[in-house]
matplotlib code that plots the C-alpha trace (Angstrom):
import matplotlib.pyplot as plt

x = [0.0, 1.1, 2.3, -0.7, -0.8, -2.7, -5.1, -2.6, 0.1, 1.2, 0.8, -2.9, -3.2, -1.1, -3.6, -5.4, -9.2, -11.0, -14.4, -17.0, -20.0, -21.9, -24.8, -25.3, -28.3, -30.3, -29.6, -33.0, -34.9, -36.0, -35.3, -32.7, -30.3, -31.0, -30.2, -29.3, -30.4, -27.6, -25.9, -29.2, -29.2, -32.0, -31.1, -30.6, -27.1, -25.7, -27.8, -26.3, -23.6, -22.5, -24.7, -22.0, -20.9, -24.5, -24.6, -21.5, -22.8, -25.9, -23.6, -21.6, -24.8, -25.7, -22.4, -23.1, -23.9, -27.5, -28.8, -26.6, -27.1, -25.3, -26.2, -25.5, -24.5, -23.0, -22.2, -21.8, -20.5, -20.6, -17.1, -17.8, -18.9, -15.8, -13.7, -15.5, -15.0, -11.3, -10.5, -12.5, -10.6, -7.3, -8.1, -8.7, -5.4, -3.6, -5.0, -3.9, -0.5, 0.6, 4.2, 3.3, 4.5, 1.9, 2.8, 2.5, -0.8, -2.2, -1.0, -2.6, -5.9, -6.0, -6.1, -9.7, -10.9, -9.7, -8.2, -11.0, -9.4, -9.2, -12.0, -13.7, -17.0, -17.2, -16.9, -19.8, -17.3, -17.1, -19.5, -19.3, -21.2, -21.4, -23.2, -26.6, -28.6, -31.9, -33.7, -31.5, -29.1, -25.5, -23.0, -19.8, -17.1, -14.7, -15.5, -18.5, -18.6, -16.7, -14.7, -11.5, -8.0, -7.7, -11.1, -10.5, -6.8, -6.2, -8.9, -10.6, -7.8, -9.1, -6.3, -5.9, -4.6, -6.3, -9.9, -12.2, -12.6, -16.2, -15.2, -12.3, -14.6, -17.2, -14.7, -13.5, -17.0, -17.5, -14.1, -14.6, -18.0, -16.9, -13.6, -15.3, -17.6, -14.6, -14.4, -11.3, -10.9, -9.2, -7.2, -7.5, -11.3, -12.8, -16.2, -14.9, -15.0, -14.8, -14.8, -13.7, -11.9, -8.2, -7.5, -9.2, -7.1, -3.9, -4.8, -5.8, -3.3, -6.0, -4.5, -7.0, -9.9, -13.4, -15.0, -13.8, -15.4, -18.6, -21.7, -25.0, -27.3]
y = [0.0, 3.6, 5.8, 7.1, 10.6, 10.2, 12.8, 13.2, 14.4, 18.0, 18.8, 18.3, 20.6, 23.2, 23.7, 27.1, 27.3, 30.0, 29.3, 30.0, 30.0, 27.5, 26.0, 22.5, 20.9, 17.8, 15.1, 13.6, 16.6, 15.3, 11.6, 11.7, 9.8, 6.5, 7.2, 4.5, 5.0, 3.2, 6.5, 8.3, 10.7, 12.8, 16.0, 14.2, 15.7, 12.6, 13.4, 16.9, 17.9, 21.2, 22.1, 21.6, 18.3, 17.0, 18.3, 16.4, 13.2, 13.4, 14.0, 10.9, 8.9, 9.8, 8.4, 4.9, 1.9, 1.0, -0.9, 0.7, 3.7, 5.3, 4.5, 7.5, 6.3, 9.3, 12.9, 15.7, 14.8, 17.4, 18.3, 16.9, 13.6, 13.5, 13.9, 11.1, 8.8, 9.7, 9.4, 6.1, 4.5, 5.8, 4.3, 0.9, 1.1, 2.2, -0.7, -3.2, -1.5, -0.1, 0.5, 2.8, 6.4, 9.2, 10.1, 6.5, 6.2, 9.4, 8.2, 4.8, 6.2, 8.6, 5.7, 5.2, 8.4, 11.9, 14.0, 16.4, 19.6, 18.8, 16.3, 16.5, 15.1, 18.0, 20.5, 18.8, 18.0, 14.2, 11.3, 7.6, 5.7, 2.5, 1.0, -0.7, -2.3, -0.7, -2.8, -1.7, -4.6, -3.6, -5.0, -6.7, -4.1, -6.5, -5.4, -3.9, -0.2, 1.3, -1.9, -0.8, -1.9, -4.4, -6.1, -6.2, -7.1, -4.0, -4.9, -1.6, 0.2, 1.3, -0.3, -3.4, -6.5, -9.9, -8.6, -10.7, -9.7, -8.6, -6.4, -4.9, -4.1, -2.5, -0.3, 0.8, 1.7, 3.7, 5.4, 6.3, 8.0, 10.0, 11.0, 12.3, 14.4, 16.0, 14.1, 12.5, 9.3, 8.8, 5.7, 3.9, 3.8, 2.8, 4.3, 7.8, 10.6, 14.3, 17.7, 21.1, 20.1, 20.2, 16.7, 17.4, 20.6, 18.7, 16.0, 18.3, 21.1, 23.7, 26.7, 26.4, 24.4, 25.7, 24.4, 24.2, 22.5, 24.0, 23.4, 22.4, 25.4]
z = [0.0, -0.6, 2.2, 4.1, 5.7, 8.9, 10.4, 13.2, 10.9, 11.6, 7.9, 8.3, 11.3, 9.5, 6.8, 7.4, 7.5, 5.4, 6.8, 4.1, 6.3, 4.2, 6.2, 7.4, 5.8, 6.6, 3.9, 4.6, 3.4, 0.0, 0.1, -2.7, -0.5, 1.3, 4.9, 7.4, 11.1, 12.9, 13.9, 14.6, 17.6, 19.2, 17.3, 14.0, 13.9, 12.1, 9.0, 8.4, 5.9, 4.4, 1.5, -1.2, 0.2, -0.1, -3.7, -4.5, -3.0, -5.2, -8.2, -7.2, -6.8, -10.4, -11.6, -10.1, -12.4, -12.7, -9.7, -7.1, -4.8, -1.9, 1.6, 3.9, 7.4, 9.2, 8.4, 10.9, 14.4, 17.2, 18.5, 21.9, 20.5, 18.3, 21.3, 23.1, 20.2, 19.9, 23.6, 23.9, 21.0, 22.3, 25.7, 24.2, 22.4, 25.5, 27.5, 24.8, 24.4, 27.7, 26.5, 23.6, 23.9, 23.6, 20.0, 18.8, 20.6, 18.9, 15.5, 15.9, 17.2, 14.2, 11.8, 12.9, 14.6, 13.7, 16.5, 17.6, 16.6, 12.9, 12.5, 9.1, 10.6, 13.0, 10.1, 8.3, 5.6, 5.9, 5.3, 6.1, 3.5, 1.5, -1.5, -1.6, -4.3, -5.4, -2.9, 0.0, 0.3, 1.2, -1.2, -0.3, 0.6, 2.3, 5.8, 7.6, 7.6, 10.6, 11.2, 13.0, 12.0, 14.8, 14.1, 10.4, 10.3, 8.2, 5.6, 6.4, 4.6, 1.2, -0.7, 1.5, -0.1, 0.0, -0.7, -2.8, -6.4, -5.7, -2.7, -4.6, -7.6, -5.3, -3.6, -7.0, -8.1, -4.9, -5.3, -8.9, -8.3, -5.3, -6.7, -9.9, -7.7, -6.0, -2.7, -1.2, 0.8, 4.1, 3.1, 6.4, 6.0, 2.7, 3.8, 4.8, 2.2, 2.6, 0.8, 1.9, 5.1, 6.0, 4.8, 1.5, 1.1, 1.8, -0.6, -3.4, -3.0, -2.1, -0.2, 2.7, 4.0, 3.3, 6.5, 10.1, 13.1, 14.2, 16.4, 14.9, 14.9]

ax = plt.figure().add_subplot(projection="3d")
ax.plot(x, y, z, "-o")
ax.set_aspect("equal")
plt.show()
């Protein structure tokens, strides 16, 4: 696999944010996207994205082969929830690897959960999603969505070796559609795609991120 820049890399945090003020919108508003409820919360925060990110998802969906659709699982994540996720996963890694120094622990945690201060989800810029058939059946992607590196033996990495031909083909279909719509993938998670955040800016050479972390209005 190619060298992966992790979310914890100082180059990501060094990207400036030129917040454009674009609103968060509810992706459920018109039924154009199929939305899964596994990350539902009382405020419905999970179902929000910046307006242009949603527009790009709909563009990507239109590029899929007949018989396939996107399944939206999670978008916006409040900063406090992001911190809870990051600290919880880091605590699991610390318990399993008590000899790891703090910098190694942070890097390892960032393979699966972004550090809170730069998290694309908390900017409304990132989405976790997969592919389903027209009748709503998830297709084989090689792992379940949100499988961590320990559970999956690294198969959660987008370019992981050893996948079945079907899973590899389905990941390629997803990647082609989302890349054509302007989103970028976080290579440790085949399901995580973003636009307008710091990681996107670093990946594309943009001078600044368009969106920074914010609270849901």
